[in-house]
Structures are given as C-alpha cells and as structure tokens.
N, C-alpha and C positions, 0 to 999 in steps of 0.2 A: 504493500499500500504505498503511494507518495507521501510526500510529507503535507500537511495540511497549514495554507501559509494564511497571510491578514486579508487575499484578497478573495479567499476560501469562506473564510469568518465574515465579509462584509456580506457575499453570496447567499449565505445561509441565513443572515438575519433578514435579508432583505427579500426571501422566498417563504420562511418559516412561517407557518400558520399555526395557530393555537389548537392544541387538540383536546382540548378538556371543555371545549367551551358546548356541549350536549346538556340538555335537559331533563331530568327524570317526571316525568307526567303521574307522580302518585297523590294521595289524597294528604290534605293539610290541615291541620289546626292551625288555624293564623290570626291574631289581633285584626280590627282595623287600626285603618292608618291615624298616625297622631301620640302627642304625647303630653302627659298631664300626670299630677299625682295620683290619681286613678288606674292609669297604666300603669304604672311603678309597682300601685299595692294590686294589683290583678298578677303582674308578672311573679311576685313574691308568693301570692298565693296558689299559682298555677303549679310554684315548684315546691308546694308545702313547706315554707320556710317559716324558722321562731320569730316570734316580734324584734328581736332583737337586729333580727337581718334588714327586717322590713326597714324598722327605725334607719339604719345606716342607710338603704338604699336612698330613703327619704330626704334625710341630711342631703346627701350629694347632689339629689335631684334638685333641692332649694340651690344650693351652691351652684350648681352648674346655670341656673335660670341667672345670677347676677353675674355670671360673665361672658366676655364675649370671644369670639370666636379668633384665635389667633393670626397675624397675618406678614408673620415678619419671614417665612419663608420663603425659597427658592421656587416658587411655583403659583402658576395661574389656574382657576377653576373657579366654575362658578358653583358657589357655597349651595350645601344642602336644602332643602326644606326639613326641616326636620318634625314638622307637622303632617310630613305626606310620606311617610315612612311608619313600617309596621315594624313592631319592637318584639314581635312573639311571633315565630314560625315554627311549627316543627310537625315534622310525618305523622298521621294521625293512626289507627289503629289503637296502639297499646303506650300506657306509659312507662311498663317495663318489658322486657324480654325476658323469660327465663331460659328459652336456648335458640338456637339460631334458625330454628325450623317455624320459630312465629315472626320471623322478620320478614316483611314485603318483599314479594321476589322480585319486584322495579328495581326495590332498593340494593337488593343485593347484587342484583346485575350490574347496578350504578358503580360498586364498590369492584367487580370484575373489571367492568371499563377503565377506574383508575387505577387498577394492577395492586388491589387490594383485599387479601383475602380474610374472613371474618373466622373460618374454621379455624381453630386453633393448629389442628393437624398437618394443615396444609401452607400454614404460616410461614414465611421466612424464620428459618431457627434464630433465634434469641432478640426476638423485639416483640415487644407487646404493644397493642394500637386502642386509644380510644378514639371513636369515629365521631364526631358532630356535625350534624347536619342540620344548617340553619341552627335553630335556636336552642335545641338540644343533644344532646349524648345519647347514642343509638346503641354505642355497643364498646364494650370493653373486653380485650382478651388477654389471659394468662395472671389474672387479676388474684387467684386461687395459690397461681402458684408462688407470685410475690408476696402474698400475705403469709406461706410459710416462714418467711425470714423476717418478718414483721412490718414487710414495705406497704404503705399503704398507695393503690394509684387507682382513680376512679374518679366519676365524675366531678367537678365541684359540687354541683346540688347537690349530690348525695353526701360528699365529705360535709356538707353544712349540718345535715340530719344526723348521720352517723359520727361524726368527728368534730363538735362544735368548739369544743374546748382549742384543738389546734388552728381552725380559723379565725375564731377571734382570736385568736393572740398573733398571728400573722398577715391576717387580709388586711392592707392598707398601711401596713408596717414600713413597706418599701414605698407605693406609690401611693399617695394619702388620698381620698378622696376628690379633696381640691386641688390635687395639684397640677393639673391644666384641665383645657376647656374637655378634650376630649376624654381624660382621665373620669373627669366628674359624670360625662356621662354614659359614660360603662359602669364606675359604681353604680347608678340608679337602674340603668335596664340591663345588666347580663344577665344574661339565663342559661350557660352553661360555659363549659373548659373543663381542663383537666387539675386535680388535686394531686399531687406526689409529694410523700412523707416518707423520708429513710431513717431508719432508727439508727442511733450510735454504733458508729463500728463496721455499720454492714456495707459491704458493696454490692451496689445494684447485679443480680446477674445477668441480665439481658438490656438492651438500648429500652427507653422508653418512648412511645411515641405516639401524638397526635394527628388527627388527619381536619381538616375544617375544610366543608365543602359547603358554599351557599349555593342552594338550588331553587326555591322559590321568587318570583319576580315584585318587585317592589317592598322588598325586605332589607330588613342592615343586619348585620354578625356583629354582635360585640360579647366575645368570649372573653373569659377571665383564667388565667392560669395563675396556678401558688406551685411553689414546688420547694420545700423544706428540707435542707440535707443537714442531719444533727451531725452532732460532735463526731471528727473519725470518718464519716461515710463518704457514699462515690457515689455519683449517678451522671449519665448519657442521655439527655433528652434530644427526642428531633420532632420538629415539627412543620406538615406540611400544607397546601391549602390553591383550592381550583373553584371557580365559580362558570357559571355556562356564559354564552357570548349574549350579549342583549346592548340595545342601543342605548337604554339610559344605562346612567351610573349608579351603583349600588356602594353602600358604605358597610366599612368596617374597620371598627375602633375598639382597637383590643387594648389588656393590660394583661403585661405577666409581671410577675413578681419571686425573684430568687433570692431565698436564704440560706447562705453557707457559713454553720456555725462553727466552731474555733477545728481547725484542722479537715476541713472537709472540703470537697472538689464539685463544682458541678457544670460539666459540659452544655451547653445548649445551643444546639442547631436548629435552622431556619431553610426551608428551601420554600420561599414565596413565590408562585406562578399563578398570583390570582387573573380573570380576564384582563389584558391590558388596552383593550378598544382594538378598533378595525384601522386598516391603513391610513383612513382618514382623520382619527383621531376619537371618532364616536363611539359613545358607551365605553364600559370597562370600572373599576374597582377605585373607589377611594380609599386609600389604607392610612388611617392614621392611627399611630401603634405606640404604646406607653412599655418600654420595656426596661426594667432596672434590676440590680443583682445587689445585696449587701454582702461584704465580706468579711467576716470576724476574725480571730488572731488566725495565724498561720492557714487562713482559707484562700481558695481559688477558686474563678469564675470566667470559665471561657465562653465567649460568644462568637458563633458562627455564623454567618449573613452571607444565604446566595438572594439575590436579588433578579428577577427576569420577569416580573407581572408587574399587575396593578397599573391605573392610569396614573394616578400621581401616588407617590408612597411619600411617606415622612413619617421619620422612625430612628430612633437612638437606643439604640440596647445599651445600657450605660451600667456602671461597677461604683457603690461605693468604698472606698477601702479604708473600714472601719478600725479593724482589725489589724495592732503589729505587723510587719511580715506576709503579709495579704496582698494576693497578685490578682490583676484583672489581667485580660486578652480580648481583643476584638479582632475577630479578621472578617470582610468582606468582599463580594464581588457584588458589585451594583450593574446587569446590563439592562441599557435603555433604548428603545427602538421607536421609531414612529413618530408619534406625537406624544409619546410616553413621559412624566417628569416626577424626577427624583431627588427627594431632600434628603439625606438619609447620613448617619455617621454615628459618634459614639461622647458618651461623658467618661472621665476618670476622674473621682475625684478621693483624690490621697488625703487621708486623716492621719492612718497609724502612723509608726515609724517603719522604717527599711520596708517602706510597701512600694510594689513595682509593677508597670505597666507594659502591656504591648498593644500598639493599634497596626492594622496591617489592612491596606483600603485599597482595594483596585476598582476603578471605574469604565464602562466601557459604550461610548455614547455614538449612535447611528441613527439614519435616518430625521427625522426634526428633533430627536428628544433633547431635553435637558438633563443633565446626571449632577445633582450637588454633592461634596463629600462636606460637613459642616462637623468640627468634631472639640471638642473640652479638655483642657487637661488644667486641673486645677491641684496644686498642691499649697496644702494649707498651714498655719504658722508650726504646730505641732508635729507633722510629718517629716522628721529629721531623715535623712539619706533616700528618702523618696528618687524614684527613678521612671523614667518614661521615654520611649522609644515609638517614634510615628513615624508611617512611611505612607503615603498618599500618590499612588499613580492614575492618570488619565490617558486614555485614549480614544482619539477623535477619529470616525470615521465617515468622509467626506466632511460638505463643508457648509453645512445646513444644520450642523447638531450645534451641542455646545456643554463644556467640561467649565465644572467652579469649584472653589475649594476656600472653605473658610474655619482655618484654624482660630480657636482662641485659646491665650496660655495664659495663666493665671499662678503665680510663683510669689508664695509669703515664705517662705522658708531657704536659706542661700545654703542651706545643704545640697538641695536640688539638685539632681541632673537631667536635663528634658534633651533629647535629640528629634530635629525634625525633618525629614527628608520628603519631596513632593518633585513628582515628573509628569508633564505633558508631552505626548504624541500624538502625530496623525498621520492616519493614512490618505492620499490627495486621493480624487475621483478617480 
C-alpha cells in the first residue's frame, strides 16, 4: 500500500459522507417543547428522584434564568430558542429492561448499525458499555461483573436512587450548578448519563464506555457523567456519540465531573462524532460541554479528545491540580471541515506543590471551517515547582479555512516552569 499523503487527506475530507445520519423509527415518550419550573419538576418526577435532587435542579434553573448566553467564543451561530426544545425524550415501551430480549428490535438494529453489541457474550472483550438514547440510559453491560469488585457503573438516574450518599457528596463539586450558562441548564434538566465509582485500591479490570445517541427530532441531549476514583484506584473511560442528519440544529449540553482522590488515576477519552451539518453548513449539532476533573494528592487525570463532528463545538476539558504532586494531561485532535466551527482547548489550574501538566493539541482545518485552540495555564501562588508543557499545532488545508490560537498563561509563583510551542502550516490548493 502506497504512502498516505497530505493530498490524500484533503481528498478524504472533501469526499467523506457522515455515515451515522440514519433515524430509528420507534415509539417515543416525549415532553412538549418549552422550559419552566414545572418541566424541571416533571423530569425529576419521571426519574423518581428524591426531594433533594428536585430542589438541586430548581436552584440551578433559577440561576440559569438570571444568566446570559456567553458570546466570547470564536464561533458564530443563531442562538437556540430554549422554549422550542423538548427536554425529555425516551424510547417508550418500558422504564427498565430486565433482559436484552425485551429491548425494541428496532433499537437493537440501531446499535448494530452503530457497531455496538448489547449482548455481553458478543461484546468486545474488556469493555463495559452504558447506552444513552436521547434522555435515558437504555442498557448497561457487565454491571454484575464489575460489582464483584465493588465497582459501581450505572446510569446516573439509578445512582441517585441507589447510591444517594455518593451522588450528593460529589455532584456539582467540580462543576457547580451556576458554573456557566450551559452547565446551569444541564444541572436543571439533565436526565441521564453515566455514574462510575471505583473503590479504594481497585484497578478497574475493563474499559468503561458510554455511547450517546441523539435520535428524536426537536430534542436536546443533556447528559451528566460523574466518575469517582477513590484512593489508589484506576479507571479508563471512553465516550462516543452520533446523531441523525437533520436540517435543523440540535443542542447537546453535557457536564462531566471527574474526581481523582489521593493516588488515583482516571483516563477519560472522547470520540466526538455528532452530525456536523451538510456541505452547505445546514443542520448539525451544537455541542456545548463542560468537562472538568479535580486531582488530589499524587493523583492523575488524562483527557484525550478526538473531535470530528458537530456544527459548533465549544468545550475545554480541564484539570484542577489541587493535591501536591498531582498530574494533568490533555491530548486533543480536532478536525473541522465544510462550515464547522470549533473553539476547544483546556485549562490546567495548578494549586498544589510539584504539580505537572502537559497539553498537546493538534488542529486540522479544511473547507470553510474555523478551528480555534483556547488554553489556560494558571499557576497559583502556593504551587511551588509547578511545571507545564504546551504544544499546539495547526494545519490549514486550502485558502478558505481558519486556524486560531488563544493561549492564556497566568503565573503567580516564581518557581514555576512553563514551555509553550505553537506551529501553523498550510497545504495549498
């Protein structure tokens, strides 16, 4: 096989069609469009949540009502009409499936098309999956196997009922309800997502994975993921996502919170492949996501992000390096094409002594797309001997696309060492 050249890459991007754009025609239980306190209460009631959770949501909703959608990102789009979105949509049939045989055959066929098997004996060895369609988790595999090691891996709606003490302690501890406009909206209306707890000293024996699928038209997806690695534990987590091809934009506003306690390690990888819109820039998912992790003493969090989808992407997976000797890593490749716009990057907040962070970001822009890297490295006054290395490379393919870099560096400690490298190169027409 011959060498794959830059011209081959350009042709591949120009001719590539979105292969996950199909729609599954199944019965749905969908709320009417619109958002108010009654809708927030109805979501909580639908999930059979305790009173404290309902109140938590309402607090977030009231905060969101006072907030304005931010405009500082290097993207332009028509703002969503939040009263024109349905905030709860789920495949009807049954609230809970007791076995794979009860799942709608159309739904199973959808998973097969996406390359996901829910039948554990046929599953890829060593991967446990939680499947979220629109507003609900429809299946979680290998729960029992993991439970033998004390690992909790389940939909967050189940965790709120089964493990309230853990959820209550950690939800909102890294991304507070009023953190930002879209995090506040998510805190009010999130309906599902994954919950994971790894006990002290346990290495999770398999990859944990969540697959998010937007299916129904006119709905938004607002999942919330909470991963807690207790002292000395390890977990590797992968999320993927797709959506049907539609002419109208759909909103995805998620929150991910990672907590790595002393000596723990979390690896969190994302393959983001939401529908990007057509070649004329019509349709596509608005992907506005808040992801953040906190590292305690000697802990480590690694974010790996592969961004190829969405019409608009706006996300900054970040690490708060609170504990001494903690480590944060961010590895990202973002590919934009046609009319896609991405404003992505990371924040590394150094609080503890001897903390280290690494940022490696690669951006490829083609068509008429705009690809921006935005990063913050912040060294607080008490973060003696903090170290950061950042490398941001951009590749432009043609004359109609753009690549932009916005590095922010704040240092309040003279013992810090920071290295920043950036390159931009271009392949001509």
